[in-house]
Structure formats: structure tokens, C-alpha cells
C-alpha positions as CSV (number, residue, x, y, z in Angstrom):
1,X,111.3,116.2,63.7
2,X,114.2,118.6,63.0
3,X,115.8,119.2,59.6
4,X,119.2,117.6,60.3
5,X,117.1,114.0,60.9
6,X,115.8,114.2,57.7
7,X,119.2,115.3,56.0
8,X,120.5,112.7,57.8
9,X,118.1,110.2,55.9
10,X,119.3,111.3,52.7
11,X,115.9,110.4,51.2
12,X,115.0,112.1,48.1
13,X,112.4,114.8,47.9
14,X,110.0,114.2,44.6
15,X,107.4,117.0,43.5
16,X,104.8,115.3,41.8
17,X,102.8,117.7,39.5
18,X,99.4,116.4,37.6
19,X,96.0,117.3,37.8
20,X,94.3,114.1,37.9
21,X,93.9,112.7,41.3
22,X,93.9,109.5,40.0
23,X,97.4,109.9,38.4
24,X,99.0,111.4,40.9
25,X,98.2,109.0,43.4
26,X,99.6,106.4,40.9
27,X,102.8,108.4,40.8
28,X,102.8,109.5,44.2
29,X,102.4,105.4,45.1
30,X,105.2,104.5,42.6
31,X,107.7,106.8,44.1
32,X,107.0,106.1,48.0
33,X,107.8,102.3,47.1
34,X,110.9,103.6,45.8
35,X,112.0,105.2,48.7
36,X,111.4,108.4,47.7
37,X,109.7,111.6,49.9
38,X,106.7,112.7,47.6
39,X,104.9,116.1,47.4
40,X,102.2,115.9,45.5
41,X,100.2,119.3,43.9
42,X,97.4,119.5,41.5
43,X,98.4,122.2,39.1
44,X,101.5,124.3,37.8
45,X,100.8,127.3,39.9
46,X,100.6,125.1,42.9
47,X,104.1,124.1,42.4
48,X,105.8,127.2,41.6
49,X,103.8,127.9,44.9
50,X,105.5,125.2,46.9
51,X,109.2,126.0,45.2
52,X,108.6,129.9,46.4
53,X,108.5,131.2,42.6
54,X,106.3,133.4,42.8
55,X,103.9,133.9,39.5
56,X,105.2,137.8,38.8
57,X,108.7,136.8,37.8
58,X,109.9,140.5,38.3
59,X,112.2,139.5,41.8
60,X,113.9,135.9,41.6
61,X,115.3,137.1,44.2
62,X,112.1,135.8,46.2
63,X,112.5,131.9,45.5
64,X,114.0,130.6,49.3
65,X,117.0,128.3,49.0
66,X,115.4,126.1,52.0
67,X,113.1,124.3,50.0
68,X,114.8,121.4,49.3
69,X,113.4,119.5,46.2
70,X,115.8,117.5,44.4
71,X,113.2,116.8,41.5
72,X,109.8,117.8,39.9
73,X,108.2,115.4,37.6
74,X,104.6,117.2,35.9
75,X,101.7,115.9,33.8
76,X,102.6,117.8,30.7
77,X,98.4,118.7,30.1
78,X,97.4,120.1,32.9
79,X,94.6,123.4,32.4
80,X,96.4,126.7,33.0
81,X,99.7,126.2,33.1
82,X,101.1,123.2,31.0
83,X,103.8,121.1,32.1
84,X,106.0,122.3,29.6
85,X,104.9,126.3,30.5
86,X,106.1,124.9,34.1
87,X,109.4,123.6,32.7
88,X,110.6,126.6,31.3
89,X,109.8,128.4,34.2
90,X,111.8,126.5,36.2
91,X,114.5,126.3,33.8
92,X,114.3,130.3,33.3
93,X,114.4,130.6,37.4
94,X,118.3,131.5,38.3
95,X,117.5,129.5,42.0
96,X,115.7,126.5,40.7
97,X,117.1,126.1,37.0
98,X,119.3,122.4,38.5
99,X,116.4,120.7,39.8
100,X,116.0,117.9,37.2
101,X,112.4,117.9,35.6
102,X,110.9,115.0,34.3
103,X,107.6,114.9,31.6
104,X,104.8,112.7,31.9
105,X,101.8,112.4,28.9
106,X,99.2,110.1,27.8
107,X,100.0,111.2,24.6
108,X,102.7,110.0,22.2
109,X,103.7,113.3,20.3
110,X,107.4,113.0,18.9
111,X,107.6,116.6,18.7
112,X,105.9,117.7,21.9
113,X,108.5,115.3,23.5
114,X,111.4,116.8,21.3
115,X,110.2,120.5,22.6
116,X,110.1,118.8,26.3
117,X,113.9,117.5,25.8
118,X,115.1,120.4,24.2
119,X,114.1,122.3,26.8
120,X,115.8,121.0,29.5
121,X,113.8,118.2,30.8
122,X,115.5,114.9,31.7
123,X,112.9,112.4,30.9
124,X,109.7,112.2,28.7
125,X,107.7,109.3,30.6
126,X,104.1,108.0,28.8
127,X,101.4,107.5,31.3
128,X,100.5,105.1,32.4
129,X,103.9,105.6,34.5
130,X,105.3,102.2,35.7
131,X,108.2,101.4,37.8
132,X,110.8,100.7,35.4
133,X,110.4,104.5,34.6
134,X,110.6,105.3,38.1
135,X,114.0,103.5,38.2
136,X,115.6,105.8,35.7
137,X,114.9,108.6,38.1
138,X,117.9,108.0,39.9
139,X,120.7,108.7,37.8
140,X,119.4,112.3,37.5
141,X,118.9,113.0,41.2
142,X,122.3,111.7,41.8
143,X,123.4,114.4,39.2
144,X,121.5,117.0,40.4
145,X,123.4,116.1,44.0
146,X,126.9,115.8,42.2
147,X,126.0,119.6,40.8
148,X,124.9,120.8,44.7
149,X,128.4,119.5,46.0
150,X,130.6,121.2,43.3
151,X,133.1,123.6,43.9
152,X,131.5,126.7,42.0
153,X,133.9,126.8,39.1
154,X,132.9,123.4,37.5
155,X,129.4,123.9,38.1
156,X,128.7,126.3,35.3
157,X,131.0,123.6,33.0
158,X,128.9,121.2,34.2
159,X,125.5,122.9,33.4
160,X,126.8,123.7,29.6
161,X,127.4,120.3,28.9
162,X,124.1,119.1,30.6
163,X,122.6,121.5,27.9
164,X,124.7,120.5,24.8
165,X,122.5,119.9,21.9
166,X,124.5,116.6,21.8
167,X,122.9,115.0,25.0
168,X,119.6,116.1,24.3
169,X,119.7,114.2,21.1
170,X,121.4,111.3,22.8
171,X,118.3,111.0,25.4
172,X,115.7,111.5,22.9
173,X,117.7,109.0,20.8
174,X,117.5,106.6,23.6
175,X,114.1,107.1,24.6
176,X,111.9,103.8,24.6
177,X,108.7,104.7,22.7
178,X,106.3,102.2,23.4
């Protein structure tokens, strides 16, 4: 398979991160059912390794731009590096900060949800993740694609709008808590 062939399919690539094999298989199946290409790893450090972001953050230029991940969905509670830590590392990286990140957790803790959304997470899903949750990913994927194709002048403006407190607040208020 050539890289060009994969691009022609225009399939979205989602990186799923969860230390639980069962939860990882479930999210993988849900994503594949929705026609996503999925790479699943069992820890935050393996996710960073896959993304090319090395543990020593001294040289951000080492992150390869050829890793084509359109979205990262990660569990919150994991040993070693939590989903929140992973989110922060991604948002601090010059090359990865535009990749949408979604956090999942089996615990409904509003302060935790709020903190993740304020730190740049697009969504916070309660486990078990449902197909209806996976359907909410599409707008974030499309937004990521738009950023890639925008001229660089508009890119900065778009990012400021995405990270404004009003948008974060709206997303939180619109969050369906079960």
C-alpha cells in the first residue's frame, strides 16, 4: 500500500489510548464500525512514542510531521501518565497541538471534566463509550482538517477562537451527563 493510496481513501486515523484491554477493544470496535482507521496503545508514553514526541521535551523539532493522526481518544485514569498528562503534553507540542483530543473516564467528576476541557480537550466521554459518542467525533475531525488546509494567516486566528473560554464553557454546558 502506498501513502498516496491511503490518502485517497480519506479515512480518519484515530489514536486510541487505554490501559484496559477490554475498553481498548471496545473503543477500537466502535471506531472501526464508524469507518475510522485505528491505532490502539495501552499507555500515554506509548502514545507519545507513536506520535514521535520523545520523553525529553528539550527538542520539539524531533516530532515527525508524517504521523498522520486526526484525533486522539484517551482514558483519563492510567498508571504512569494519566490522560490529562497526555493531553497537556500534546497541547504543549508545537507539532501536535492542533490534533483534537477526547478524554474518556468511568468516573463522572465535574471538576475533572472541566479541567480537561479547559486544558484543550474537545470532548469528555463517560464510559462505557457508546456509538452515539463516537458520532460526536466527526465535527472535531473536520475542524482539524480545515486547520490543515487554511492559509497560515487564518490558522492563528482560528486557534485563538478554539481556545477561548467562551467556547470551552459552551462545550461544558452542552455536555450530556448521564
